[in-house]
C-alpha angles and dihedrals in degrees: 000000000000099000095182090058092049094051089044092055093042087055090052091054094047090051089053091050094048091049090056091052092050090048092051092039128265092226095055093046092049092050089049092052091049091062093059115125102229092207090068092043090054088050091053089052090053091049087053091053090048089050092050091048088051089050090055093044089052093049092045090055089053095045091050090048088064090045096248115153116230146161117230099228098047086046089053090050090051090050090053095050090049090049092051093049088048088051098046103041125069096237107116093267091295105099094090097059097074088047090053091048092048092051091047091048092051093045098047102030090235122136121274092236090054093048092043088057090059096054093043089048087050089054093050094052089054091049097059097060089038092055092046093050094039090057093050089044093053091050090048093053091046091057100032105044121055093242125179118249090253093054094049091050088049095054095047089049091052091052092049095047089046091052090050093047092048089048091050093049095048089047090052088051093061104027110074097191094053091042093056093043089052090051089051093047090051092053092045086058090047091050091059092061102032129067093198117102106251098178091108094051091045091055091047090049094051090048091050090050092056092048092047093050093049093050093044093051090051090047096051090054087068105084093185094056090042096053095040093051090045094049093049089047091057093046090051093052090050092048090050089057091043087056093058089046093055089049086056090052088053088067093043094245121140111214123166114262087232092054093049091047093050094050092045092050093044092049091047090055088053090050090057090067107102098233108099129017108274091350087281109179094010095060093044092048094050090050095049094044097050093041087053092049087052090061101264112138107255093237089056094043088052095048091048091050093047093051094042092050090046087060103037101033113021099034093049091046091049093052090049091053091046093059095040094090088061088071096030123260091249090073090085089066097043102062106129143153098232095128 
């Protein structure tokens, strides 16, 4: 892992966030923060811990579905490390999955391809409810806010592209030939910009793809696992929206649940773009901008965003970094597809 690059990009995101606060007015933001009711902030933190617990339960169900032995607390620690890597690397919130798979593989003795299938299945189960809720959220924004024609077209285009991308990813997961051709295409593009011989890594990636597809097909045949994981994923997304709603209550501001859901899902979508770690700066900016468009004072929307991100981003990342020494900091550089 290129730590200098990660810290550099984090710095850029933080600078963007600070610039927004300076533009709005540090004094106004500080005054708004001082009005927060800590009972609601504490409730939002509790909701976040419930969310993380449900994430672990969902992953545990999938892991058990592939007959991989595990212990709940170590699995939770692996999850936290994966979340921290996702939040702190510019990888579209996907860099933590190989780390989770590697840690589970070393802990359980199962092959990397099999453990990688569990984390990718976990991501797929999260994607289904997110897509459903995101489409509803975009429609809500289009009919609720007085958006320009350009903005409406942009939102519709984003949803269409996201649906196409999801469909393509799902097809790759179950179509071995297309999956292998996609891996080969990716490495052809990498070879254009890198002098290093990537033949070894291409072969390992193709092997991992085959193992992942085999495990995923087996997992999908278990209806109990499928529906349990899917239901938990829906509950988690609703709780994430509820957490933001509770933070608004902490500042005594009444905002419709539908508006909060729409802004949260839109900012989450922006955060998936692999530009800045965890979408820092971009996610915060989208939340502040759209809440302000909805009539929330900019100082309040900024304060809400800062507290919400402190809980959902910085707290989670900090917990992941705290448990990382349990596995050894070197694990971030050892993720491989050897098995």
